[in-house]
N, C-alpha and C positions, 0 to 999 in steps of 0.2 A: 440921585437919579432914579433909584429903584422906588422910592416912595411915589413918585409920579407915575409909576406903572402899576399901582395897586398893591405894592408890598408894604408890609408893616415892619417896624424895627423897634427894639427896646434896648436900653443899655442895663446890664446886669453887673453889679459890682458886689465884692465882699466887703467894702468899706463900711466902717461903723459911722464915720462922720458923713453925713449926706450933703453937706455944704458944697464940697467940690464937685460931687456928681450932679448936684442940682444945677450948678453953674454950667457944667458941660451940657446937661440935658437941655436947659433952656436955650443955649446958644445953638445947639443942633436941632432944636424943636422936636425932641424925641422923649418918650416917656422913659423912666428909670426905676429900677428896683435896686435898693441898697441893702446891706447885711444879708446877702443871698446865701451864705453858708456853703459856697462851693468848695469842694467838689460834690457835696450832696446836692441832689437835684431840686431841692425845695424852692429856691429863688428863681430857677428857670421855670419851674412849674408855675409859680406865682406870675411870672411875666407872661407865660403862654395863655393861661386860663383867665386870670384876673385883669391884666393890663392890656393884652392884645386880643383876647376873646377868640383865640384859635384852637384848632385841634393839633395834637402831635404830628399828625401826618401832613400838617401845613407848614411845618417849622424846620428851619435850618439854623443850627446853632454855630455861630462864626466866633472863633477865638484863637488867641495866640499861645496858648499853653495846653499841653495834653491833659494834665491832671486836673486843672481847675476849670477848663472850657470844654474840651472835646470829651473826656470821660463822662461828666454828667449829662452831656447831649446824647452819648451813647447808651447811658443807663436809661434814658427816657425813650430810646429808639427813634430819635430824630435824625435827620440828615445833619452831618457835621462838616465843617469846613475849617481846617487849620491854616491860619495866615501868619505872616511874618509879624513880629511886634512893630509897632509905629516908631518906638524910640527905645533903644537900650540904655540911653543916658539917663532917662527918667525911671528906670527900673529899680525899685528898692531891693535891698538885699534878699528879703524873704521871697519876693517874686522871682528874682534871678535864680534862687536856689530850686524853687518849684519848677521853673521852666527847664532848668538843666537837668533836674532829676527826671522830668518827663522825657527829655531828649534821650538820656541814657537808657530808660526803660525801652523806649521805642527801638533804639539801636539793638538792645538784647533780643527783643521780640522779632525784628525783621532780619537780624544778622547783618545789617548794613553799618558801615562806619561813615562818619562825616565826610 
């Protein structure tokens, strides 16, 4: 719905194999950047500047992990939105580890327990 109101979106993935990302990108009719090297901000910068032709001040990074999504968005000084993952079932072990590591870091920083 947001795209109909003038918003732009881009999928950003650390995946080396772009075939799955390409299928998702095509089905959603959204551009995509693979091998983004998150949590480094390079892939997000590529999406912002080269794919979407936007300024940092016009961007919100939406993601479901603190370390690989929100941290690089914050490093670029963009607005960031942390969302719940779509599916825990499809979460590979490495993604699960990063997600829960980020949750643990957030609890230490905020002093809050789950």
